[in-house]
N, C-alpha and C positions, 0 to 999 in steps of 0.2 A: 504494500500499500504506500503510495507516495503521491504527493501533490507537487507539481512543478510550478514554475513561475506564472501562475494564472492570475491575471489582473483582477478578476472578479472575487478571488479568495484572498482577502487581506491577511488572514491568519496563517496562510501557507499550508498547514497540515490540518486535516479534519478527519473525523471518524466516519464520514459519509462518502468517502471516495475509495475506489479500488482501482489502482493503476498498475501496469506492468512495471516490474523492477528490472531495469536494464543493467545486467551485470556485464562488465567488460570482458570477462572470460569465465571459465568454469570455477575458478577459485575466488572466493569472496575476499575483497581487498578494502583497505581503508578508503581508497578513492571512490568506491561504490556508494559512499555516504556523503560525498561532497555537497550534494543538494541540500543537506541540513544547514549548512553555513549561511544560506541566503534567507532563512526564515526568521521572522520576528518571534512568533509563538512556537515554541518547541514542545514536543510531547513530554508527558510526565514519565513515560516509560517507552523504551524501544525494545521490541521483541525481534530477534533475528533467528530465523529458521535456516539452518545450514545444510539441509538435505537429510539423508537417512540417518547419519550419525555424525557426531562431533569428532573430527580428526586432529584438531589443534586447539590451543587455548585462545587464539585471536587477541593476543596482547595489544597489538597495534590498534585494533578497532576499539577495544576497551579504553585505551588511552585517549583516543580521539573523542569518544563519547564523554569521558571524564572532563576533558577540556571544554566541551560544550555544555557541561552540567546536565547530561542526559543519562539517567540510569539505564542500563542495558542488561538484558537477559539473553544469553545465547544457548540455543537448544536445537533438537532435531526439528525438522519442518512440521511433522505431525504434532509434536508437543506444542510448538508455537501456535498452531491453529487452534488447538484446544484451549490453550491459555488465553489467546485472543478473545475467544468466545466468552469465556468466564469473565474476564476483566471488562470487556465491552458491555456486558450485561449489567455491570456495576456502574456504568456511566463514566468510565475512566477515559482520559485523553491519551490515546495510544497511537503508536506507529508500529506496524509490523512489516518487516522485509523478509520475505520467505522465498527461499530457493526451491524450485520444483524439480525434483529428480524422479518423480513417480510416473 
């Protein structure tokens, strides 16, 4: 889920949009989250679904989110989808970036 520079959406990111996450290659990298730097209102939590299983700790992505003051949870894509549904039902301001390997 990602909202690009849409002039009609002043907050940048909202819970009502589902957009394709354009990964630059098959490995999730820090640069895949550069779109967050342009937004005034950031999510209270970022969920990252990395595919079927987590193969690395993603320290560089965690560091980038820390600099942006965005809490991040990195998990399998199926877990991220389940977590998204639960937290969204609580009315939370979320962003989920989910890699689809299925």
